[in-house]
Backbone bond lengths (Angstrom), bond angles and torsions (degrees), N, CA, C in turn:
res aa  C-N    CA-C-N  psi(-1)  N-CA   C-N-CA  omega(-1)  CA-C   N-CA-C  phi
1 M - - - 1.456 - - 1.525 109.57 -
2 N 1.335 116.60 136.90 1.459 119.68 176.57 1.525 109.90 -138.39
3 L 1.321 115.03 167.25 1.459 120.25 -175.88 1.523 112.21 -63.15
4 Q 1.321 117.00 -32.84 1.460 119.60 -179.19 1.526 111.00 -62.95
5 Q 1.337 116.34 -41.31 1.463 119.88 177.42 1.531 110.64 -60.43
6 L 1.325 115.91 -41.20 1.462 120.18 179.68 1.523 110.63 -65.33
7 R 1.330 116.98 -39.96 1.472 120.24 177.85 1.525 110.77 -63.16
8 Y 1.325 116.36 -41.20 1.466 119.89 179.40 1.528 110.69 -62.96
9 A 1.332 116.55 -43.58 1.466 120.34 -179.38 1.525 110.85 -63.33
10 K 1.310 116.80 -42.54 1.466 120.66 178.88 1.526 110.60 -63.77
11 A 1.325 116.79 -42.43 1.466 120.67 179.59 1.527 110.93 -63.19
12 L 1.334 117.19 -41.66 1.462 120.55 -179.74 1.526 110.72 -66.11
13 A 1.326 116.72 -38.92 1.465 120.27 177.90 1.523 110.72 -63.04
14 E 1.322 116.77 -37.95 1.464 121.11 -178.92 1.524 111.88 -75.06
15 C 1.330 117.15 -39.03 1.470 121.18 -174.75 1.528 113.07 -86.40
16 G 1.337 116.59 -33.55 1.456 119.71 -176.16 1.510 113.76 68.65
17 S 1.327 116.11 20.12 1.467 121.40 -178.31 1.517 109.08 -153.44
18 F 1.332 116.97 131.15 1.463 120.32 177.84 1.526 110.84 -64.22
19 V 1.328 116.69 -38.63 1.471 120.12 -179.09 1.526 110.50 -63.99
20 Q 1.332 116.91 -48.88 1.465 120.68 -178.76 1.524 111.44 -66.15
21 A 1.333 116.80 -40.98 1.465 120.18 179.60 1.522 110.99 -64.46
22 A 1.338 117.07 -40.98 1.466 120.60 178.16 1.522 110.80 -63.68
23 N 1.335 116.86 -41.59 1.466 120.18 177.39 1.523 111.04 -63.35
24 Q 1.332 116.28 -41.83 1.466 120.55 -179.91 1.524 111.18 -62.85
25 C 1.333 116.28 -37.06 1.471 121.19 -178.08 1.524 112.88 -90.38
26 A 1.343 116.52 -1.85 1.471 122.22 178.76 1.529 111.88 59.04
27 V 1.341 116.08 44.14 1.466 121.81 176.08 1.527 108.02 -134.41
28 T 1.327 116.35 169.15 1.458 119.65 176.30 1.521 110.00 -76.09
29 Q 1.326 116.18 158.04 1.456 120.11 179.58 1.531 112.33 -62.36
30 P 1.343 119.63 -42.41 1.473 118.96 177.29 1.526 112.83 -61.32
31 T 1.346 116.74 -37.33 1.468 119.84 178.44 1.517 110.63 -60.69
32 L 1.331 116.05 -46.86 1.463 120.41 -179.49 1.525 110.87 -66.13
33 S 1.320 116.89 -43.80 1.466 121.09 -178.45 1.523 111.65 -62.94
34 N 1.331 116.65 -43.70 1.468 120.32 -179.99 1.524 111.52 -66.07
35 A 1.338 116.74 -39.43 1.464 120.34 -179.55 1.523 110.81 -64.18
36 I 1.324 116.67 -41.07 1.462 120.16 179.71 1.526 110.79 -69.15
37 A 1.324 117.11 -37.67 1.468 120.24 176.53 1.524 110.84 -62.23
38 Q 1.336 116.98 -40.33 1.468 120.89 177.19 1.524 110.96 -64.53
39 L 1.339 116.36 -40.49 1.456 120.52 178.81 1.528 110.43 -63.90
40 E 1.323 117.20 -43.92 1.463 120.86 178.77 1.527 110.87 -61.30
41 S 1.329 116.14 -39.53 1.462 120.22 179.35 1.521 110.94 -64.10
42 E 1.320 116.34 -41.92 1.466 119.98 -178.69 1.524 111.71 -70.29
43 L 1.336 116.86 -37.51 1.463 120.34 179.75 1.525 111.99 -76.47
44 G 1.328 116.17 -21.46 1.460 119.96 -179.61 1.513 113.82 79.27
45 H 1.333 116.67 17.36 1.465 121.22 179.70 1.524 109.63 -142.26
46 Q 1.321 116.04 143.87 1.457 119.97 172.89 1.524 107.97 -79.33
47 L 1.322 116.48 122.34 1.458 121.07 -177.89 1.520 112.32 -85.29
48 F 1.340 116.22 -31.47 1.460 120.58 -174.51 1.528 110.80 -126.92
49 A 1.328 115.31 138.98 1.466 121.73 171.45 1.522 106.88 -94.62
50 R 1.320 116.77 120.58 1.460 121.19 -173.48 1.527 110.14 -111.81
51 T 1.325 115.93 136.52 1.459 121.97 168.24 1.522 106.47 -128.15
52 T 1.322 117.11 -179.82 1.472 119.58 179.70 1.522 111.50 -67.66
53 R 1.337 117.05 -18.26 1.466 119.60 -176.21 1.523 114.27 -116.29
54 T 1.311 117.36 -26.84 1.463 119.29 -172.67 1.525 112.19 -131.70
55 V 1.321 114.17 157.71 1.466 122.71 172.23 1.522 106.60 -134.01
56 R 1.311 117.67 125.76 1.462 119.86 177.49 1.522 109.68 -141.80
57 L 1.313 115.17 157.25 1.457 120.89 178.33 1.525 110.82 -68.68
58 T 1.317 116.41 139.48 1.458 121.17 169.73 1.528 108.41 -79.08
59 E 1.325 117.55 174.71 1.468 120.23 176.11 1.525 109.85 -59.76
60 A 1.324 116.77 -43.29 1.469 120.24 177.93 1.520 110.27 -63.90
61 G 1.333 116.46 -38.69 1.459 120.42 178.99 1.516 112.23 -62.93
62 E 1.338 116.62 -42.68 1.469 120.01 178.23 1.521 110.41 -61.12
63 Y 1.320 115.80 -41.46 1.464 120.23 -178.49 1.527 111.27 -68.61
64 L 1.325 116.67 -46.32 1.466 120.95 -175.83 1.519 112.76 -76.96
65 L 1.331 117.80 -19.67 1.465 119.94 179.14 1.523 111.29 -60.97
66 N 1.334 116.97 -33.01 1.468 119.89 177.53 1.525 110.55 -62.13
67 G 1.338 116.80 -42.45 1.460 120.59 177.97 1.512 111.92 -66.29
68 I 1.335 116.74 -38.93 1.465 120.82 177.14 1.521 110.06 -61.23
69 A 1.331 116.05 -45.80 1.464 120.08 179.35 1.524 111.22 -63.61
70 D 1.341 116.80 -37.46 1.468 120.46 178.27 1.528 111.20 -60.73
71 V 1.340 116.45 -44.09 1.468 120.55 -179.65 1.525 110.61 -62.80
72 L 1.329 116.73 -44.36 1.464 120.08 -178.68 1.526 111.18 -67.39
73 R 1.333 116.89 -36.98 1.468 119.12 177.11 1.525 110.83 -69.42
74 A 1.338 117.02 -36.88 1.467 119.78 177.62 1.523 110.55 -62.80
75 Q 1.338 116.59 -39.62 1.463 119.51 177.26 1.525 110.62 -64.12
76 A 1.347 116.01 -43.03 1.464 119.87 179.33 1.525 111.06 -62.83
77 A 1.337 116.30 -38.86 1.465 120.13 179.11 1.523 111.25 -66.15
78 L 1.337 116.52 -41.20 1.464 120.53 178.57 1.524 110.88 -62.57
79 L 1.326 116.63 -43.76 1.466 120.21 178.35 1.526 110.76 -63.84
80 A 1.340 116.17 -38.72 1.465 119.70 179.12 1.524 111.28 -65.30
81 Q 1.322 116.47 -40.25 1.465 119.80 178.03 1.524 110.91 -64.18
82 A 1.330 115.81 -38.86 1.466 119.45 177.63 1.522 110.94 -65.10
83 R 1.343 116.46 -40.48 1.467 119.69 177.74 1.519 111.06 -65.42
84 A 1.345 115.67 -36.46 1.466 119.26 179.51 1.525 111.27 -64.11
85 L 1.325 116.49 -35.28 1.465 119.79 176.37 1.523 111.02 -66.34
86 A 1.330 115.09 -39.71 1.467 119.53 -178.80 1.520 111.90 -76.02
87 H 1.343 116.59 -28.56 1.470 121.11 -178.01 1.525 108.82 -131.69
88 P 1.318 118.02 78.34 1.468 121.22 -175.54 1.522 113.82 -62.46
89 E 1.340 116.98 -15.55 1.462 118.98 179.06 1.530 111.62 -73.54
90 K 1.338 117.30 -16.78 1.465 121.20 -179.89 1.524 109.20 -85.85
91 K 1.318 116.99 126.76 1.462 122.62 -176.66 1.527 110.05 -88.80
92 L 1.331 115.56 149.60 1.462 121.46 -176.21 1.522 109.60 -123.39
93 L 1.329 117.11 129.56 1.459 122.67 173.47 1.521 108.75 -115.17
94 R 1.331 116.25 122.58 1.463 122.11 -178.79 1.529 108.63 -100.82
95 V 1.317 115.97 117.79 1.463 121.46 -170.41 1.527 110.47 -119.49
96 G 1.328 116.45 123.13 1.456 121.95 175.69 1.521 110.48 -98.76
97 V 1.326 116.79 136.18 1.467 121.97 -176.50 1.526 110.06 -131.38
98 S 1.321 116.48 131.81 1.463 120.20 173.75 1.524 109.45 -71.00
99 P 1.345 117.82 142.08 1.471 120.33 178.73 1.522 113.50 -58.99
100 V 1.337 117.45 -24.93 1.457 119.26 -177.62 1.531 111.24 -69.73
101 I 1.337 117.25 -24.65 1.471 120.45 172.29 1.520 109.19 -87.81
102 G 1.323 115.48 -52.31 1.458 120.66 179.26 1.515 112.47 94.36
103 V 1.325 115.82 134.71 1.464 121.82 179.90 1.525 110.94 -61.03
104 K 1.322 117.24 -36.26 1.469 120.89 -176.40 1.520 111.52 -57.45
105 F 1.338 116.95 -43.58 1.460 120.27 -178.39 1.525 111.16 -70.06
106 V 1.334 117.11 -45.56 1.465 120.27 179.50 1.523 110.33 -60.95
107 D 1.319 116.71 -43.34 1.464 121.13 -179.94 1.524 111.11 -61.94
108 L 1.332 116.81 -39.49 1.465 120.97 179.33 1.526 110.96 -63.66
109 V 1.329 116.67 -40.70 1.462 120.62 -177.85 1.526 111.71 -68.89
110 I 1.339 116.97 -40.98 1.471 118.75 -175.93 1.528 112.55 -91.97
111 E 1.339 117.87 6.71 1.467 120.23 -179.98 1.527 112.41 -55.91
112 P 1.354 120.11 -42.00 1.470 119.39 177.26 1.529 112.64 -60.76
113 F 1.339 116.64 -36.11 1.469 120.14 176.83 1.520 110.41 -62.70
114 R 1.323 116.94 -44.12 1.463 120.74 -179.90 1.526 110.46 -65.98
115 H 1.328 116.27 -38.18 1.466 120.52 -178.79 1.525 111.25 -64.33
116 E 1.339 116.20 -36.62 1.463 120.44 -176.92 1.527 112.56 -86.98
117 N 1.319 117.46 -9.69 1.470 120.83 -176.65 1.525 109.65 -128.95
118 H 1.323 115.41 74.43 1.466 120.26 -176.93 1.529 112.44 -66.65
119 D 1.333 116.53 -17.84 1.463 119.55 -179.76 1.528 112.29 -85.38
120 I 1.344 116.78 -0.56 1.465 121.21 179.48 1.523 109.00 -113.97
121 E 1.320 116.62 124.62 1.461 121.19 177.53 1.525 109.32 -106.03
122 V 1.329 116.06 127.96 1.464 122.18 -179.26 1.524 109.54 -101.56
123 I 1.322 116.02 124.32 1.460 122.36 178.75 1.526 108.64 -114.72
124 F 1.339 116.58 122.88 1.461 121.72 -178.09 1.529 111.76 -95.62
125 R 1.333 114.56 146.92 1.459 121.76 168.90 1.523 107.66 -135.94
126 E 1.323 117.63 128.38 1.455 121.70 176.68 1.520 107.87 -96.40
127 L 1.337 116.47 117.12 1.463 122.14 -171.98 1.521 109.98 -140.86
128 N 1.343 115.76 166.23 1.455 117.91 172.85 1.524 109.17 -76.31
129 L 1.320 116.40 160.47 1.461 121.14 -170.82 1.519 113.56 -62.75
130 A 1.329 116.68 -45.07 1.462 119.56 -177.78 1.522 110.87 -59.82
131 E 1.331 116.43 -42.45 1.464 120.32 179.56 1.517 111.06 -66.51
132 M 1.339 116.87 -40.02 1.462 119.92 179.82 1.522 111.74 -63.52
133 I 1.332 116.66 -43.54 1.465 119.98 179.86 1.523 110.44 -62.78
134 A 1.338 116.34 -41.95 1.466 120.25 178.70 1.526 110.91 -61.76
135 L 1.329 117.44 -42.58 1.466 121.20 179.68 1.521 111.14 -68.69
136 L 1.333 116.88 -34.71 1.466 120.16 176.89 1.523 110.46 -65.30
137 K 1.330 116.69 -44.16 1.466 120.74 178.18 1.524 111.61 -62.89
138 A 1.347 115.83 -35.45 1.469 120.65 -178.13 1.523 112.52 -81.44
139 G 1.320 117.38 -1.93 1.459 120.40 -179.63 1.513 113.92 78.33
140 Q 1.342 117.59 16.27 1.462 120.69 -179.91 1.525 112.77 -97.21
141 L 1.330 116.71 -5.89 1.456 123.39 169.05 1.521 107.89 -130.77
142 D 1.328 116.03 150.02 1.464 120.72 178.50 1.522 112.06 -99.22
143 F 1.329 117.19 -30.13 1.468 122.70 179.65 1.522 109.78 -139.64
144 V 1.332 114.32 150.82 1.463 121.89 174.62 1.525 107.83 -132.72
145 F 1.331 116.31 134.76 1.463 121.75 175.26 1.524 107.99 -119.41
146 G 1.344 117.10 119.00 1.454 119.88 -178.33 1.513 112.05 -158.79
147 P 1.346 118.16 170.51 1.464 121.82 178.51 1.522 111.24 -62.32
148 V 1.317 116.51 135.41 1.458 120.92 -175.83 1.519 111.77 -63.18
149 E 1.332 118.57 -31.14 1.463 121.04 -179.83 1.524 110.97 -61.81
150 A 1.331 116.33 -32.11 1.462 120.27 -174.13 1.516 112.62 -107.64
151 T 1.336 116.74 1.63 1.452 120.53 -177.66 1.521 109.46 -121.64
152 P 1.318 119.57 102.32 1.458 121.14 -177.37 1.524 111.26 -57.13
153 T 1.331 115.81 133.68 1.460 120.17 -179.44 1.528 111.91 -103.24
154 S 1.310 117.08 2.59 1.461 120.64 -177.38 1.525 111.96 -109.03
155 L 1.336 118.25 21.77 1.461 120.81 178.40 1.521 109.95 -67.46
156 P 1.320 118.54 126.19 1.461 120.57 178.43 1.526 111.05 -59.55
157 G 1.317 116.18 134.70 1.455 120.36 177.28 1.511 114.58 84.13
158 F 1.335 117.16 9.31 1.461 120.41 -179.87 1.521 110.54 -123.74
159 G 1.327 115.56 138.70 1.450 121.17 173.26 1.512 109.73 -93.71
160 S 1.328 116.39 159.85 1.459 119.62 179.45 1.519 110.24 -150.46
161 A 1.323 115.48 156.37 1.462 121.65 176.51 1.517 108.38 -151.84
162 L 1.330 115.99 141.26 1.454 119.61 173.75 1.517 107.60 -67.24
163 F 1.329 116.43 123.23 1.463 121.09 -175.06 1.524 111.74 -95.37
164 H 1.321 116.33 -46.09 1.465 119.57 -173.91 1.516 108.71 -164.21
165 E 1.315 116.66 157.14 1.456 122.04 172.77 1.522 108.64 -145.22
166 E 1.314 115.38 150.38 1.460 120.28 179.56 1.520 109.04 -151.04
167 P 1.340 117.43 159.13 1.465 120.03 -177.49 1.525 112.53 -68.29
168 L 1.324 115.14 143.94 1.458 122.17 166.04 1.526 107.14 -91.44
169 V 1.321 117.17 135.96 1.466 120.19 -178.33 1.527 110.37 -121.09
170 F 1.302 114.94 152.26 1.463 123.63 179.68 1.522 108.64 -94.81
171 V 1.336 115.68 124.18 1.468 121.73 176.34 1.527 106.57 -110.14
172 P 1.336 117.97 102.27 1.468 119.75 -173.37 1.519 113.16 -73.14
173 S 1.303 115.06 149.64 1.460 121.10 172.66 1.527 109.54 -62.33
174 A 1.322 115.86 146.83 1.466 120.40 177.77 1.523 111.60 -61.01
175 K 1.324 116.71 -19.21 1.462 120.52 179.79 1.529 112.34 -85.99
176 S 1.337 117.18 -7.80 1.461 121.08 179.38 1.525 109.88 -90.63
177 N 1.320 115.61 162.03 1.469 120.13 -177.44 1.528 110.03 -112.26
178 Y 1.328 115.76 87.96 1.465 120.92 177.23 1.534 109.90 -128.88
179 A 1.319 116.64 34.04 1.466 121.35 -170.05 1.524 113.28 -55.09
180 R 1.325 118.63 -40.46 1.469 120.96 -176.38 1.523 112.52 -113.20
181 T 1.309 116.36 15.77 1.460 120.74 -177.10 1.521 110.86 -84.24
182 K 1.334 116.76 131.51 1.464 121.91 179.16 1.527 112.37 -103.94
183 S 1.345 116.21 -26.89 1.464 120.29 -176.01 1.524 109.63 -149.72
184 V 1.348 115.52 144.74 1.464 121.68 177.36 1.525 108.80 -137.66
185 T 1.328 116.07 161.46 1.458 121.41 168.55 1.525 107.94 -103.57
186 L 1.320 116.90 168.87 1.462 119.61 177.81 1.527 111.15 -61.95
187 K 1.328 116.47 -35.50 1.471 119.22 178.50 1.525 111.05 -65.71
188 D 1.332 116.57 -33.51 1.469 120.01 179.00 1.527 112.09 -62.54
189 I 1.338 116.20 -30.61 1.469 119.86 -174.40 1.531 112.05 -110.33
190 A 1.328 115.85 17.78 1.468 120.43 -176.27 1.523 112.91 -64.12
191 D 1.328 117.77 -24.43 1.466 120.43 -178.76 1.527 112.75 -86.41
192 E 1.327 117.68 -5.43 1.461 121.12 179.50 1.529 110.93 -74.40
193 T 1.322 116.31 153.38 1.465 122.09 170.74 1.522 107.37 -101.97
194 F 1.335 116.44 128.58 1.462 121.01 -172.42 1.525 112.08 -107.69
195 V 1.317 114.37 130.04 1.461 121.12 172.44 1.524 107.70 -80.74
196 M 1.332 116.92 136.46 1.465 121.43 -177.51 1.528 110.03 -123.49
197 V 1.331 114.89 159.13 1.463 120.61 169.83 1.529 107.89 -91.26
198 P 1.336 119.38 165.04 1.468 120.72 177.93 1.526 111.77 -54.82
199 D 1.310 115.65 149.69 1.465 122.11 -175.88 1.525 109.81 -77.49
200 A 1.335 116.57 75.82 1.467 120.58 -176.48 1.520 112.53 -136.54
201 C 1.332 117.42 -49.15 1.466 120.43 -173.24 1.517 112.93 -77.11
202 G 1.327 117.50 -20.50 1.458 121.29 -178.60 1.515 113.86 112.49
203 L 1.336 118.19 -17.33 1.465 120.38 -179.39 1.521 111.34 -65.50
204 T 1.326 117.22 -44.28 1.463 120.43 -179.95 1.524 110.68 -63.64
205 Q 1.337 117.16 -43.15 1.464 120.34 178.61 1.522 110.79 -63.25
206 T 1.323 116.97 -40.59 1.457 121.11 178.84 1.522 110.84 -63.59
207 T 1.332 116.71 -44.88 1.465 120.95 179.79 1.525 110.75 -60.41
208 R 1.325 116.28 -46.24 1.464 119.57 178.86 1.527 111.08 -61.90
209 A 1.332 116.23 -39.98 1.464 120.69 -176.81 1.527 111.98 -66.35
210 V 1.336 117.66 -41.91 1.467 118.94 -177.83 1.533 110.70 -69.30
211 F 1.319 117.67 -35.77 1.462 119.97 175.89 1.531 110.29 -66.05
212 K 1.332 116.32 -44.20 1.465 120.33 -178.14 1.522 111.26 -64.59
213 R 1.339 117.15 -42.02 1.460 121.25 -178.46 1.527 111.60 -62.36
214 R 1.312 115.78 -32.12 1.466 119.81 -178.25 1.535 111.57 -98.28
215 R 1.326 115.28 9.78 1.471 122.62 175.18 1.527 112.07 56.15
216 V 1.317 113.95 44.29 1.463 120.99 175.78 1.523 107.58 -116.84
217 K 1.322 116.97 130.74 1.465 120.42 -179.87 1.525 110.60 -70.18
218 L 1.326 115.87 135.39 1.466 121.97 177.49 1.525 108.96 -104.15
219 N 1.315 116.70 117.56 1.464 121.84 177.29 1.526 108.99 -93.20
220 E 1.327 116.59 112.64 1.459 121.07 -176.92 1.530 111.24 -100.50
221 Y 1.312 115.47 135.53 1.463 122.09 172.82 1.529 108.35 -64.28
222 R 1.315 117.62 140.80 1.468 120.34 -173.54 1.524 113.49 -70.75
223 G 1.327 117.43 -23.26 1.465 120.06 175.46 1.521 110.59 -88.88
224 Q 1.321 116.55 179.29 1.462 121.74 179.31 1.519 110.45 -136.25
225 A 1.323 115.72 140.46 1.464 121.40 172.90 1.520 108.20 -85.34
226 M 1.340 116.98 153.94 1.461 118.53 -175.51 1.521 113.26 -100.39
227 S 1.341 118.14 0.16 1.464 119.74 177.77 1.519 109.14 -159.94
228 Y 1.334 115.86 167.68 1.461 120.64 179.27 1.528 110.70 -65.70
229 G 1.332 116.74 -37.94 1.455 120.39 178.32 1.514 112.15 -62.39
230 V 1.323 116.16 -37.55 1.466 120.40 179.69 1.531 110.67 -67.85
231 L 1.328 117.99 -32.69 1.466 120.13 175.37 1.524 110.35 -55.99
232 Q 1.339 116.33 -46.66 1.461 119.88 178.52 1.527 111.94 -64.27
233 E 1.325 115.81 -41.97 1.465 119.53 -179.33 1.528 111.05 -62.53
234 W 1.325 116.15 -42.13 1.463 119.15 -179.65 1.526 111.17 -67.71
235 A 1.336 116.95 -34.03 1.464 119.41 175.19 1.526 109.88 -63.72
236 E 1.328 116.68 -41.23 1.465 121.32 178.21 1.530 111.19 -63.68
237 L 1.325 116.39 -32.23 1.466 120.99 179.75 1.527 112.64 -80.63
238 G 1.344 116.63 -9.46 1.452 120.08 -179.72 1.513 114.12 84.78
239 I 1.336 117.13 12.54 1.470 120.40 -179.95 1.523 110.28 -70.27
240 G 1.307 117.25 -36.85 1.453 122.26 179.59 1.512 109.54 179.95
241 S 1.322 116.17 170.53 1.457 121.16 175.93 1.523 109.43 -88.51
242 A 1.332 116.54 172.94 1.465 120.47 -178.31 1.519 110.09 -144.55
243 I 1.322 115.10 157.52 1.464 122.37 171.28 1.516 106.96 -125.02
244 L 1.327 115.81 126.69 1.463 121.21 -174.64 1.524 110.97 -137.94
245 P 1.344 117.42 149.81 1.465 119.09 167.27 1.527 108.62 -63.10
246 R 1.315 117.22 143.94 1.465 120.11 -176.49 1.526 112.19 -57.01
247 S 1.329 117.66 -34.43 1.466 120.60 -177.17 1.523 112.49 -67.68
248 K 1.330 117.80 -17.36 1.461 120.82 -177.55 1.528 112.85 -94.37
249 L 1.313 117.38 -0.17 1.459 120.48 179.41 1.518 110.58 -76.96
250 R 1.307 115.69 141.52 1.457 120.77 172.70 1.516 108.61 -85.65
251 A 1.315 116.11 125.44 1.461 120.59 -177.55 1.522 110.88 -59.30
252 G 1.337 114.99 135.37 1.454 119.95 175.74 1.505 115.24 75.65
253 R 1.340 117.28 10.03 1.466 120.43 -178.53 1.525 109.39 -110.58
254 G 1.322 117.37 100.71 1.452 120.79 174.16 1.518 113.42 74.44
255 Q 1.326 114.61 -174.82 1.454 122.49 -175.72 1.522 110.11 -96.88
256 E 1.331 116.09 144.30 1.460 120.88 174.62 1.518 108.87 -129.60
257 I 1.329 116.33 135.01 1.459 121.49 -174.13 1.523 109.06 -128.52
258 T 1.320 116.73 133.85 1.459 122.03 177.87 1.528 110.20 -65.34
259 I 1.323 116.47 139.44 1.467 121.54 174.59 1.518 107.60 -100.40
260 S 1.321 116.57 116.12 1.460 121.67 -177.70 1.524 110.23 -86.48
261 D 1.326 115.25 137.11 1.466 121.53 -179.88 1.524 107.93 -133.99
262 G 1.327 116.31 93.95 1.457 119.92 -177.78 1.516 112.99 65.45
263 G 1.316 116.83 31.17 1.459 120.88 179.68 1.511 114.37 95.55
264 D 1.327 117.39 -17.68 1.462 121.87 177.77 1.529 109.89 -107.45
265 A 1.323 115.99 161.49 1.465 120.32 177.13 1.525 109.78 -70.86
266 L 1.336 116.72 135.06 1.461 121.49 177.23 1.524 109.33 -65.00
267 Q 1.331 116.54 132.28 1.462 121.41 -173.73 1.529 111.57 -114.74
268 I 1.332 115.40 151.60 1.461 121.60 165.13 1.521 106.52 -105.38
269 H 1.323 117.10 134.16 1.464 122.43 -174.85 1.528 110.02 -108.38
270 Y 1.302 115.92 133.36 1.461 122.39 177.45 1.532 108.65 -111.13
271 R 1.308 115.80 134.52 1.462 120.63 -176.02 1.523 110.44 -126.36
272 A 1.327 115.57 147.16 1.466 122.33 173.50 1.522 108.99 -99.09
273 L 1.331 116.80 135.87 1.468 123.31 175.74 1.514 109.39 -122.87
274 W 1.336 116.68 145.93 1.462 121.20 176.66 1.523 109.54 -152.64
275 R 1.311 115.16 160.99 1.468 120.55 178.37 1.529 109.10 -71.93
276 R 1.339 115.66 139.32 1.466 119.86 179.96 1.527 108.71 -140.53
277 D 1.323 115.39 95.45 1.459 121.02 176.35 1.524 108.27 -153.00
278 S 1.315 116.60 -171.90 1.468 120.45 -175.53 1.520 112.83 -65.32
279 S 1.338 116.89 -20.89 1.464 119.99 -178.00 1.537 112.73 -97.19
280 T 1.332 117.25 5.82 1.465 120.12 -178.59 1.528 110.40 -62.32
281 P 1.336 118.62 123.30 1.465 121.45 -179.21 1.532 111.40 -64.01
282 P 1.332 117.80 150.30 1.469 121.28 178.57 1.525 113.05 -56.16
283 A 1.339 117.56 -35.60 1.468 120.01 -179.04 1.527 110.96 -63.06
284 V 1.335 117.22 -37.53 1.464 121.11 177.87 1.527 110.02 -65.89
285 K 1.327 116.63 -44.64 1.466 120.59 178.42 1.524 110.76 -61.66
286 H 1.321 115.84 -37.87 1.463 121.09 -178.48 1.527 110.90 -64.73
287 L 1.339 117.14 -47.19 1.460 119.78 178.85 1.526 110.98 -67.89
288 A 1.332 117.86 -36.41 1.466 120.73 177.99 1.530 110.53 -60.40
289 S 1.325 116.85 -42.03 1.470 120.81 177.42 1.523 110.89 -63.68
290 F 1.330 115.81 -40.42 1.467 120.57 178.11 1.526 110.43 -61.49
291 L 1.330 117.01 -43.23 1.467 121.02 -178.60 1.525 111.56 -64.85
292 R 1.326 117.03 -34.98 1.464 120.61 -179.78 1.525 112.11 -78.05
293 D 1.343 116.15 -42.15 1.466 119.99 -167.76 1.526 114.99 -99.34
294 V 1.325 117.32 -30.80 1.468 120.61 -172.02 1.530 112.41 -111.43
295 A 1.330 116.74 -42.41 1.469 120.86 -174.08 1.530 113.91 -55.41
296 P 1.359 119.79 -40.00 1.475 118.53 -178.56 1.524 113.82 -56.01
297 S 1.329 117.64 -40.94 1.464 119.58 -179.76 1.524 111.17 -70.40
298 I 1.343 117.12 -33.21 1.470 120.31 177.10 1.524 110.02 -65.49
299 I 1.328 116.42 -45.75 1.466 121.00 -179.60 1.523 110.73 -63.56
300 Q 1.327 116.46 -39.65 1.464 119.96 178.02 1.526 110.86 -61.36
301 G 1.326 116.45 -37.78 1.456 120.62 178.66 1.516 113.08 -69.73
302 L 1.351 116.64 -24.53 1.463 120.89 179.63 1.523 112.45 -83.11
303 A 1.339 116.15 -17.57 1.475 120.29 -175.44 1.529 111.63 -66.27
């Protein structure tokens, strides 16, 4: 296994096309295809389901893609640390992101900040919430982005800002009868059994919290899905229903129903946390100001 194989796999997952992925990586299509086949052989799992027209991640591919991305980000972080040693004038911001938000979205929002601050290098790490909070407390991360339900905002010595919010949607089991339903309340779906992802990214904690706050019992399926895509697939198979942020839904896959909360759509809230004390570096203060003052209008424009 080598880093190039991992880069090819990540590119193919993003592009969904061998031709586009090969162009992005500046290699021939056979080179990319052979490298990915070798990687699949070494991992012992098929990462991609291939047809004559489409390429998509398998369940194993969705699960292992997170590990592939972690390795590539770790390499990028190591290179950045080495550059920082060689060029101490260049500032480094270490940013942890929950998978439920995704690095892609956070990077898109702060792109203007990066463009205007060439002397600041931003290094992302996608981690579970508990690990991110621990690293933030230990001074090994400068910022954390995660669901507000699972990310305490009252930590002494830490600043926080609401970063983004989006609707949570109900994905009914194929065995349920919601064929013409456009909106439900939590009480309407209280008898459903819900498939959950592992309690790491914050989605499961958020789901449990919203049910508890509204005094509705949450019936959880005893097994666990390993990705957001698998939640939808299991709902289609009739294993159980699911609740997902709208951004995590696969287009054209199954039914999605708005969850009404007092007349408004039920939301999941994402918050940014950072260290705030006398030793806080200027670069951290600068990005914190950007998140409070500029980011909201950027996010509104992306909606």
